[in-house]
C-alpha positions as CSV (number, residue, x, y, z in Angstrom):
1,X,63.3,146.7,64.9
2,X,61.6,147.8,68.1
3,X,58.9,145.2,67.5
4,X,61.6,142.5,67.0
5,X,63.3,143.4,70.3
6,X,60.0,143.5,72.1
7,X,59.2,139.9,70.9
8,X,62.6,138.6,72.1
9,X,62.2,140.2,75.6
10,X,58.6,138.8,75.9
11,X,59.7,135.3,75.0
12,X,62.7,135.4,77.5
13,X,60.4,136.6,80.3
14,X,57.9,133.9,79.5
15,X,60.6,131.2,79.6
16,X,61.9,132.3,83.0
17,X,58.4,132.4,84.5
18,X,57.5,129.0,83.1
19,X,60.8,127.5,84.4
20,X,60.3,128.8,87.9
21,X,56.9,127.3,88.1
22,X,58.1,123.8,87.0
23,X,61.4,123.8,89.0
24,X,61.3,125.2,92.5
25,X,64.0,127.4,93.9
26,X,64.7,124.8,96.6
27,X,65.5,122.2,93.9
28,X,67.8,124.7,92.2
29,X,69.7,125.1,95.5
30,X,70.0,121.4,96.0
31,X,71.3,120.9,92.4
32,X,73.9,123.6,93.0
33,X,75.0,122.1,96.3
34,X,75.3,118.7,94.7
35,X,77.6,120.0,92.0
36,X,79.8,121.8,94.6
37,X,80.2,119.0,97.1
38,X,83.7,117.8,98.0
39,X,84.9,114.6,99.7
40,X,85.5,115.3,103.3
41,X,88.4,113.6,105.1
42,X,90.4,114.2,108.3
43,X,93.7,113.1,109.9
44,X,93.9,112.2,113.6
45,X,97.1,111.7,115.7
46,X,96.3,110.1,119.0
47,X,97.7,108.5,122.1
48,X,96.6,105.1,123.3
49,X,96.2,103.6,126.8
50,X,95.0,100.0,126.9
51,X,94.7,96.7,128.6
52,X,95.9,93.4,127.0
53,X,95.1,89.9,128.0
54,X,97.7,87.5,126.6
55,X,97.7,83.8,127.7
56,X,100.8,82.6,125.9
57,X,100.5,79.1,127.3
58,X,103.1,77.2,125.2
59,X,106.1,79.4,126.3
60,X,104.8,80.0,129.8
61,X,104.2,76.3,130.6
62,X,107.7,75.5,129.3
63,X,109.5,78.0,131.6
64,X,107.4,76.8,134.5
65,X,108.6,73.3,133.9
66,X,112.2,74.7,134.3
67,X,111.4,76.2,137.7
68,X,110.6,79.8,136.5
69,X,107.5,81.8,137.2
70,X,104.8,81.8,134.5
71,X,104.5,84.8,132.2
72,X,101.9,87.4,133.3
73,X,98.7,87.4,131.4
74,X,97.5,90.9,132.0
75,X,99.3,94.1,130.8
76,X,98.8,97.8,130.9
77,X,99.8,99.1,127.5
78,X,100.6,102.5,126.1
79,X,101.2,103.7,122.5
80,X,100.3,106.1,119.7
81,X,98.7,106.1,116.3
82,X,97.5,107.8,113.2
83,X,94.2,107.5,111.2
84,X,92.9,108.9,108.0
85,X,89.1,109.2,108.3
86,X,86.2,109.8,105.9
87,X,82.5,110.0,106.6
88,X,81.8,106.2,106.1
89,X,85.3,104.8,106.1
90,X,88.5,104.9,108.1
91,X,90.8,104.2,105.2
92,X,93.9,103.9,107.3
93,X,94.2,103.1,111.0
94,X,97.8,102.7,112.1
95,X,98.8,102.3,115.7
96,X,101.5,100.8,118.0
97,X,101.1,99.5,121.5
98,X,103.8,98.6,124.0
99,X,103.6,96.5,127.1
100,X,106.1,95.2,129.7
101,X,106.3,93.4,133.0
102,X,109.3,93.1,135.3
103,X,107.7,92.0,138.6
104,X,107.2,88.3,138.2
105,X,110.5,86.8,139.4
106,X,111.0,85.4,142.9
107,X,114.7,84.5,142.4
108,X,116.9,87.1,144.1
109,X,119.9,86.2,141.8
110,X,118.0,86.7,138.5
111,X,116.1,89.6,137.2
112,X,113.3,88.6,134.7
113,X,111.5,90.9,132.3
114,X,109.0,90.5,129.4
115,X,108.5,93.1,126.7
116,X,106.2,93.1,123.7
117,X,104.8,95.4,121.0
118,X,102.0,95.3,118.5
119,X,102.0,97.3,115.3
120,X,98.6,97.3,113.5
121,X,97.5,98.7,110.1
122,X,93.9,98.3,109.0
123,X,90.6,99.7,107.7
124,X,87.2,100.2,109.3
125,X,83.6,101.0,108.1
126,X,81.2,103.3,109.9
127,X,77.8,101.6,110.5
128,X,76.1,104.8,111.7
129,X,74.6,107.5,109.5
130,X,77.1,110.1,108.4
131,X,75.1,112.8,110.3
132,X,75.1,110.8,113.5
133,X,76.9,112.2,116.5
134,X,78.9,109.0,117.0
135,X,80.7,106.4,114.9
136,X,80.6,102.6,115.3
137,X,83.2,100.9,113.2
138,X,84.1,97.2,112.8
139,X,87.6,96.9,111.4
140,X,90.2,94.5,110.2
141,X,93.9,94.7,109.6
142,X,97.3,93.2,109.6
143,X,99.4,93.0,112.8
144,X,103.1,92.5,113.5
145,X,104.1,91.6,117.1
146,X,107.5,91.4,118.7
147,X,108.2,89.8,122.1
148,X,111.3,89.5,124.3
149,X,111.9,87.4,127.4
150,X,114.9,88.5,129.3
151,X,116.9,86.9,132.1
152,X,119.7,88.9,133.7
153,X,122.0,88.2,136.6
154,X,121.3,90.5,139.5
155,X,124.9,90.4,140.8
156,X,126.3,93.9,140.4
157,X,129.8,93.2,141.6
158,X,130.8,90.7,138.9
159,X,133.9,91.6,137.0
160,X,134.3,91.8,133.2
161,X,136.5,88.7,133.1
162,X,134.0,86.8,135.2
163,X,131.0,87.9,133.0
164,X,132.7,87.2,129.7
165,X,135.0,84.3,130.5
166,X,132.6,82.3,132.8
167,X,130.5,79.6,131.2
168,X,127.6,80.8,133.4
169,X,125.4,83.4,131.6
170,X,125.2,87.0,132.6
171,X,122.3,87.9,130.4
172,X,120.0,86.1,127.8
173,X,117.4,87.6,125.6
174,X,114.9,85.4,123.8
175,X,113.1,87.2,120.9
176,X,110.5,86.3,118.3
177,X,108.3,88.0,115.7
178,X,104.6,87.1,115.1
179,X,102.4,87.9,112.2
180,X,98.6,87.8,112.1
181,X,95.3,89.5,111.8
182,X,93.6,92.1,113.9
183,X,89.8,92.3,114.4
184,X,88.3,95.3,116.2
185,X,85.2,97.3,117.0
186,X,85.6,101.1,117.6
187,X,83.2,103.6,119.1
188,X,84.0,107.3,118.8
189,X,82.6,110.7,118.4
190,X,81.9,111.7,114.8
191,X,84.0,114.7,113.9
192,X,81.9,115.3,110.7
193,X,78.8,115.9,112.9
194,X,80.2,119.4,113.6
195,X,83.2,120.0,111.3
196,X,83.9,123.4,112.9
197,X,84.7,121.8,116.2
198,X,88.2,120.2,115.9
199,X,87.8,118.6,119.4
200,X,84.6,116.7,118.4
201,X,86.6,113.5,117.8
202,X,88.4,113.7,121.2
203,X,88.2,110.1,122.2
204,X,87.7,106.6,120.9
205,X,87.0,103.2,122.6
206,X,88.3,100.1,120.9
207,X,87.9,96.4,121.7
208,X,89.6,93.7,119.6
209,X,91.8,90.7,119.2
210,X,95.2,90.1,117.7
211,X,95.4,86.6,116.3
212,X,98.8,85.3,115.4
213,X,99.1,82.7,112.6
214,X,102.8,82.8,111.7
215,X,106.1,83.4,113.5
216,X,109.9,83.4,113.1
217,X,112.1,81.0,115.0
218,X,112.9,82.0,118.5
219,X,116.3,83.8,118.6
220,X,118.8,82.6,119.7
221,X,117.8,79.5,117.8
222,X,117.8,76.7,120.4
223,X,116.8,73.2,119.7
224,X,113.1,72.4,120.6
225,X,112.3,76.0,121.4
226,X,108.7,76.8,122.5
227,X,106.7,79.3,120.5
228,X,106.3,82.8,121.9
229,X,102.7,83.4,120.8
230,X,101.7,87.0,121.2
231,X,98.0,86.7,120.4
232,X,95.9,89.0,122.7
233,X,92.5,90.3,123.5
234,X,92.5,94.0,124.3
235,X,90.7,97.1,125.2
236,X,92.1,100.6,124.5
237,X,91.2,104.2,124.8
238,X,92.4,106.6,122.1
239,X,92.9,110.3,123.0
240,X,93.3,112.7,120.1
241,X,96.2,115.1,120.2
242,X,95.9,116.6,116.7
243,X,92.9,116.5,114.3
244,X,93.8,118.7,111.3
């Protein structure tokens, strides 16, 4: 019986020694780490400050022909957003930008304002290596834009009966929705470069274009209304607030 146990122990020791010579300990560690890897993802909540250039020639030229000032073409925008990020993909990039201008009227009797918003949802792919300090991501998405052109009487002493009963307007709001595609390129810090540092993805820089291909009718629906095209070229800075 003792001889039998001795033979078993000898064979077991020989097998371990032979296996260690063929497969190095480093390879064993790599195999174990491969089996234990998990997909890494992160969520980012951020604020946005940007610059939009919007020509909007059709609508602008039409109001100029009626004696009004043209629409502005340059806007400072603000907004917020959310993104779900992995090492090579941003699988959801959702953000909203808001812009307005109220200083392009030279008629003391009428206050003029223009408001717009862009809501974008898209994806992006990281061109850099997953261990690189930065990310460079071309992206594409869908965009919904809403614009409003407002004319309002600046007379503050008008009565209710005059405002409601007079054939002259007191306020008019022209509104339209646009639908299109967003194309963008984003440069940001790679938060997976140092996962322990939650501030490693503090900022992002994005340049892109919103191209509108479809729109609703202008409301109120006047005959021969011009199209309020909200296509824009933009630049924005994203500032992370939360990166869980």
